[in-house]
N, C-alpha and C positions, 0 to 999 in steps of 0.2 A: 245538509245535516238535519237529523231528526229533531223536531221541536220538542222542548222539554216543558211539560205542563206543570202547574203548581201542585205537586203531589204532597209536599210537606209544608203547606202554608200554615202559619201559626198566628194566634192572636198576639197583639203587641206585647202584652205583659209576659207571655211565655217566651217570645222571641228575645225580649230584653234579658230575661233570666238566663237563657241559654248563652247569650253573648257574655254576660257578667260571669258565668261559670268558667269562662276561658281566661279570666284574670290570672296573672302569674301567682304562684303560691307565695313567693317572697318578692317584695318590691325592692328596687335598686335605689341606693342613696348615693349622694355625692356631697363633697365639702366645697362650699362656695364662700366668697367674701360677703360679709354682712351688707356691704354697699349694694350688692346686686340681688338681695334676698327678698325684696318686697314682692308679695304675691305667691311666693313659694311656701311649701308646707314642711314644717320641721319633721325630720325623720327620727330624732331623739330629743329628749328633754334638754333644755339649755339651762345650765347652772352658772351663777356668777363666779368669776375667778377673782374678784376683788370687791371691796366695799366701796360704796359711793354715798357721801363723800369719803375720801380716804383719810381725811383729817378734819378737825373742827374748823368751820368756816363762818365768816360773818355773813348774816343774811340781810344786813342793812348797812348803808354808809353811816358812820358815826364814830364813837369811841369805844374801845375795849376797856372793860373795868372788871374788878373783882366784886361780884354782886354783894357779898357779905359786907364789904366796906361801905356800901351805900344804904344799908338798912337804916330806917328812921328819918331819912331825908324827906322833907315836904316843902311846899311853897312857903310855909311859915318858918321852916328850919332848913334853908338851903345850905349847900356846902360848896366850897371852892376846891377844885382838884388841880393838881400840878402834873404836867406832862411827864411821862416816864416813871414818876413816883406813884401816881394814882391812876393814870390812864395812858392809852396810846391811840392815835388816830388809825382808823381802819376803813377799807372800802369793801363793798359787797363782793363776796367770793374769795376774799383774802383769808389766809390761814390765821386763826386766832393765836395771838402770842402765848407762849407758855406761861401758865400761872393765872391767866385771865379766863373768866367763865361767863361773861355777858357782854352785850353790846347795847349802848344807848344811842338812839337815832340822833343824827346831827341836828334835826329840828328841835330836839328837846334840851339842847345845851346852849349856854350863853357865853360867848367868847369875851374874856376880860382883856387879856393881852396874849402875846405869843405863847406863853407857857401856862397860862391859867385860864380856867373856864369855870362856870357855875352851873350846877344841876339842882333842880328843885323837885326831883322825885327819885325814889329808890328803884333799883333794878332787881330782878329776881334771877336766880341761877339759870343759865342757858337761854336767857332772853335774847331773841333775834340772832340765834346761833344755829347753824346746821351742824348737828353732831355727826361724828363718824358713823357711817352705816344708816343714816336717817332714811335714805332712799333705797339703797341696796346693801345687803350684808353678804360678804363672801360665802359661797356655797349655797346661797338662796336659789330656789327654783324661779327662774325668770319666765320661761314659757314651756308648756308641756309638749309632748310629742303630738304630731298631727294638728299643729296649730298653723293656720294661714297667717303669714307674717304681714303686718300692717306697717305703714310708714312710721308711726310713732313707736313701734317695737324696736326700731333701729336705735333709738335713744337708750332703751333698756340694755341692749346688747353692748353698746359702747360704755355705758356707765358701769356695767358688770365686767368689763375687760375682755369681752368676746370679740375677736376679729374675724373668725370664720365660723360658719354654722352648717351642720349637716342637714340636708333637705332631701326629699324624694326627687328622683330624677324626672325631668320632663319626658313624657312619652314621645317617641319618634313615630311619625305617621307618614307612610309612603302613599302618595296619591298617584294612581295610574289612569290618565284619561284615555279612553278608547273610542274608535269610530273612524272609518275611512272617509266619512263626510266632514270630519273636523279639520280645521286649520288653526294654527296658533294665532291668537287674537292680534298679536303685534305684526303678523305677516299677512293678515287677510286683506285682499284687494277687492275692489268693486267687481272685477271680473270673476274672482273666486266665488263671491256671493251669488252672482248671476248664474254661475255654473252649478249651483246647489250646495256649495260648501257652507259650513257653519262655523263662525268664530268660536273657539273653545274658551269658555269662561267658568265652567263648573269647578275646574281645579283651583282657580283663583278664590272662588267662594269657599270651597272646602278647606283650602289652606288657611284662609282667614278665620274660619270657624275653629280649626285646630288650634291656631294661635290664641284665639279667644278662650279656649279651654285650657290654656297653659301648655299645649303641646308644641312640638317642632315638626312642621310639615316639610316633607321632601317631595317636590313635584316632579314627576317623570315626564318624558316626552310622550307625545300622542302616539298611541299604538293603533295601527289600522286593524280592520276586521280580519285578522289572521290568527287562527287558533294556536299554531306552533309558536309564532312570535309572542303571543300573549302568555303562553306557558313559560317561555324563556324569561320574560320581564317579571312575571309574578314570582318565579323561582329566585331571580336576582333580589327582588325586594324582600322576600322571606329570609334569604341567606344574609342579607345586609345587616340584620339585627333589629329591624323595625319592630316596634311593639304591636303595631296593627297595620294592615295593608288595606287600602280602599281602592277597588277597581271600579271606576266610574263608567257607567253605561254597559250595555251588553248583558244585563242581568235579567232581562225579561225572557219570554218564551219564543222569540222569533228564530228563524232559521240561521241567522248570523249573530245570535246572542250567545257568545261563547263562555261567559263568565262562569256559569254553572258547571260546564264541562271541564273547564280549566281547573277549578277548585276541586272538583270530584276526581280528576285524574291525578292531582298532586297530593290530595289529602282527603278530607271528608266534608260533604255538604250537610249542615245540620238543619238549616232552614232555607227553603226556597219559596219565598212569598210570605209577606206579612199582611195581616188583615187590616190594612190602613189605606186610606186614599186621601192625598197622593202618597206614593211610596210602596205600593203593593209589590213591585218586582224585586224587593230587597233580598239578597242572598247572604246567609251567614255560614261561614265554613271555617275550618281549621287545617293549617298545613304546618307540620313540624312544630306543633304547639303554638303557632302564631295565628291569631284571628285574621281572617281575610274576609272582607265585606264587599259584596257586590252592591254598589250604590246605583240606583236608577239614573238614567241619563237625563230625563226631564228635570229642569232646574228646581222646580218647586218640590218635586218628589225627592230630589237629592237632599234638599234642605230639611224636609220633614223626616226623612230617614236618618240623617245625621243627628238632628236635634233629639230624637226619641230613642236612638240606639247607640250611636257612636259617642255622643256627648257624655252620657252617664258612665260609659266605659272609661273614657279619658279622665274624667273627674275622679272616679273611684281609684284608678291606678295611682293617683297623686294624693289620695285621701282628702280630696276637696269635696265639700258638700254640694249637692245639686241645689242651685239657687231656688228660693221660693218664688213661685210665679205670682205676679200681681194680677188679680182678677177683679171683674166688676160684673154685677148682675145686669143683664141686658134683655131687651124685648126685640125679637127679630122684626125687621121692617117688612118681611114677607115670609110665607111658608118656605121652609128649606127641606127639600127632599133628599134622601140618602138611601144607599143600598143596604138592605138587610144583611147582617153578617160582616159588614165592613165598618170600622171606625173611621169617620171622615173628619178631616181638619178643614173647616170652612173659614176662609179669610174674609174679614169684614171690616168696614169702616164703622166708627162709633161716634155718635154725637149725643149730647144731652138736650132733649127736647122736653121742655116743661120740667117735671120731676123724674123723668124716666130716661135711661140710656137706651138709645135705639141703635141696633146693629144692622147695617145694610150689607148684604152679601156681595162680594166682588166676584169676578169671573172665577171659574173653578178649573180651568185648563191647567194641567200639571206642567205644561211647557211655557206658561205665561209668567215670567219672572216678576212682572209688574203687579201681579196679584199679591205678592209678598211685600214689595217695596211700597205699595200704596196702603197696605193693610195697617189698621190700628189695633187689631185684635184677631184672635182665632177662637172659633167655637168648635167644640168637640161634639159631633153628632154620634151618639153611641151606636155600637154594632148591633144592639138588640132592638133598634127602632128603624123605621123607614123614613125618618125625618123629624123636623122640629116645627111645631105649629107657631104661627105668628102670635098666638095668644099666650104662649109659654114665656116664663121668665127663667133664663138660663145664665150660666156663668160664661164669660168670655175672658180668655187669657190675653192680657194686654201686651202689646208690642211697643207701646209708647207710654210716657208718663201719664198717670191718671189726670193730672192737672190740664193736660192738653185737651182732654175731652170737654172740659168746661168751656174752652174757647173755640169749639168746633161748631160751625154752622152747617147743618145737614140740608143738602139740596137734592130733591128727587123730582124727576120729570124728564122733559125733552132734553136731548143732548145738543150742546153747542160748544164750539171751540172757545168762545168767549168766556165760558165758565172756567175753563182751565187757566186762561189769562188772569181772570179775577182771583182764582185760588192762589196763584203765585204772588199777586199783589197783597193779598190778605196775610200771607206769611210774614211779609215785611212789617205788618202791624201787630203781629203776635197772635193772629187768628188762623184757623184752619178751615178748609171747606171739604166736607165729605159728600161726594156726589154719586148718584146712581142714575143711570140712563134707562128709564123704563117707559118713556113716552109721556106726552102731555096729559092725557086723560088719567093715567096711573099716578102721575104727579099730583093731580087734583085730589084723587082718592087718598093719597098719602097725607096731604094736608088735612083732609077731613078726619082721618084716623089718628091725627096727632103724632105722626112719626117723622116729620121734617119741619124745618123752619121756613123753607122757601121752595118754590117750584118754578121751573122754566117751562113756558107753554106758548104754543103758536097754533091753537085750534081755530080754524076758519069756519065761520058760519056762512054757508054758501048762499043763504037767503038774504042776509043783511050786509055781508061783506065785512062784518066786525070780527075781531079776534078775541077769543076767550070769554067775553062777557056772558053770552047766551049759555055757554057750557057751565059756567060757574052758577048761574041762576038755576040751571036744570039740575046739576049734580050736588051743589053746595048751597041749597036755599037756606036763608037765615044764618049763614056762616059768616061772621065778621072777617072780611078779607079785603085787602087793597091790591090794586093792579098798578104796576109801574112799567114804564117803557124801559127797555134795555137796548136792543139793537133792531134795526131793519136789516134783512139779509136776502141775498139772491138764492132762490131754490131753483133747481133744474136737473138736467140729466148729466150725470158724470159718465164720461165715455173715454175709451183709450185714446192716446195721443194719435192724431191724424184721422180719427173717426173712420176706422177701416170698414165698418158695416154701414157707413153713410146714414146714420140715424139723424133725422131732422126734427120730427115731431112725435107726439105720443102715438100716432097711428102706426109709425114704423115699428113699434115694439111688438105689434101683433104679427109681424112678418115671420115666416119660417127661418130658422137659423139664428134668431136673435134671443139671447138669454138675458133675463132681467133678474135683479136682486132687489127685494122690497124691504121697507121698514116694517116694524111690527105693528099689529093692529092696536089702535088706540093712540098711536103717535100722530103728531100734527102733519108730518110728512106723508104718512099713509092716508090721512083724511084728504090732503091736497091731491095726492095721486088718484085716489078713487074719484074725486070730483072731476079731474081732468078726463078720466076714462068715461065717466057718465056724460060729460059735455060732448064727447066725440062718439058716444054710442058704442063703446068698445066693451065687449064681455071680458071681465077679468080672467076667465078660464082660457081665453085665447092668448094670454101672455105667458110665455114659458118662463117659469121662475116666480110667478106672482106670489106663491105660497112660501118662497124661500125668504126668510126674515133675518134681519140684523138689527141691533139695538142702538147703533150710533152711526153718524155720518162717516167717520174715519173707517169703520168696518166696511161700509159700502164702497168707499174709494179703494181700500186695499184689495177687495175682491175683484174690482175692475182692473186694477193695476196688475194683479196676478194672472188675469185671463180667465178667472173662474166665471166671470159674468161679462157680458158685452155692454151692459148699461145698468145704472142704478140711480134712484132719485136721492138727491142730497144737496148740500150747500156748496156754493162756489169755493169757500175757504178750504173745504176738504179736498176738492179737486186740485186747487192750486198747490196745496201742501205737498201733494204727490205728483205734481207736474202732469196732470191729466187734463183732457179737454172738457169743456163744459158748455151745455146748451141751456141758456136761461129760459125759465118757464114763468116765474113771477117773482116779485119782491114781496116778502112777507114780514109780519111784525112778530118779534120774539120778545115776550114780556116776562116780568118777574111777578109771581103771585105770592103774597106774604100775609099770613094771618095778622089781623090788626093787633092782637095781643103780643106779638113779637116785635113790633116796630120800635119799641123802646130798648131792645137788647143792644148792648155795646157792639156785638158782632154784626148786627144788621146795620147799625149806624156806620160802622166801618165800611160795609158794602157800599152804601150811598156816598160816603166821602170819597171812596176810590173811583167809582164809575162816573162821577161828575168831573174828574180831573182831565185836563188836556193830555197828560201823559198816558193815562189809560185809553182814552179815545184814540190817540195816535197809534197805540199798539194794536187796537182792534182794526183800524183802517189799514194797517200794514198787512193784515191777513188777507185782504181782498174780498170784495163782495159784501161789505158791511157799511152801514150808516149808523154810528153810535151817537149822533149829534144830540139826541133828546134823552140820552140815558139818565135814568133817575127821576124823570118827570112822572108825577102821579096822574094816572088816567081816571080812576074812579075808586070809591070805597063801596063795598056791597055788604048786605046782611047786617048793617049796624042799625041800632035803634035811633029813630028820628025824634027830635025833641017836639 
């Protein structure tokens, strides 16, 4: 099939306007019981059918009296009343007896005998009485049209005698997952995954997003890459009466991306490509007056496309307002590049460091769902720029409550699995850890620039054999900082199970046919690897893959597991996690670097409380290749004024 290029790509604002123009001219309404109406939107005004209260009622426990008969009564001139002649006992909510017009609280009367009591103050007309219609008067407007019904509105409906209410119908959304590589997530086996199959989960997410918008999702079966079959399924969805149809995947410009052609053959394509990233391959079309949207297959693209296009449509069709976004002004932890002409949605972690909110960009791969699940906010990089400078203050749309940012400890530096274990334990204490894996040296620079609370580092001074101290003295002179032990760990070569290339030492990496994957420059692992090469007199240029860099140990292990590389330098814990073989090279020290000014923070105190516990240490030991026995011990404080 001929590839379809993005000839009709639109800016997000224009694409949204085109989709909203497809809203039906008249919305459909339905009559539902008030018991099930919370969250729905009224399609017509609700008027009371009766008054509430419908009769005069006592508002207090006490006695019903004729107020005029009590005038002039005081403590100096009390009066004795006789039951039935002058008063009647009454409880809160009971109908006021005919002829009576006030209630005196039981606390204000003195019982003399069974029939007589004494009062020492007069009552005024309608004292402690709920009069007819005090709350609701028959024919009164209770709620206007296009009002989102709240839990306490149910009380007004019942008080006004309304049993059923007319509301706008929930939109029905048909979701059609496509792709020959997909398998239903409940049916996926290990063998399926080894054969290149992918468990389909986008329809679960899209269905949940539809429900969150008040819609009714109808999830279809997976449709393989077959244009005729897809035409059939889309036609069925359109003819079923769906308010909108979402075709997931196949919306890009590949030779087997059929969504554009299917919509074009059955109706009209209005937009092919939206100038956003992720989400660029979105298709907007119309078939028999029904909007049909091609949602990109990558999960983050699918989410961004839905949130910015489909969500406003679903809310508008129900007359629901688009929720106001909660935003905070942030300073990027590093420069963020973006493509000119494309509005980019950058996922970030956010922590408050000092008096500033620092946003740390997460991975930007559209297929990495964890860049959304881990994100605390989204930064919009405008289409008319090529990025955002680290010096700028910009708005970040929050994905978590703002209060959570106050309890977030930002960690930037070298990657280690133990930081993830710490993050989980911190959650139990009400704190969060926002981490970025940029290498030990970059972590030190982050501390210097005031954009993190803590850094993980394992920089070896090859002359002294010390870790981190000489680097801090060189790069952070006069900076008040403390170094604490965290873990010792085994560093070495991560290799495939069975060691098929028979790699034994660093010298073997220079052999022909051996592909290596490296850590980024500035990382402690890279420093260690370069030291080992220098010891053996090996030219880095002789290592195939020396310039191929990854930013954490698990990425190294995944590349070895997939066969993309024959070997990579990393920690034993990463190799063990993926059942790979490991050749030890050295045991190294991984420390925590913390500015002295932050040592009194509650979140930092929680870190030390956790890492010194036997429970935490046992979890680290279970990872393999670790010694956490001295976690939390202070090594040294540097850069502080001496008395």
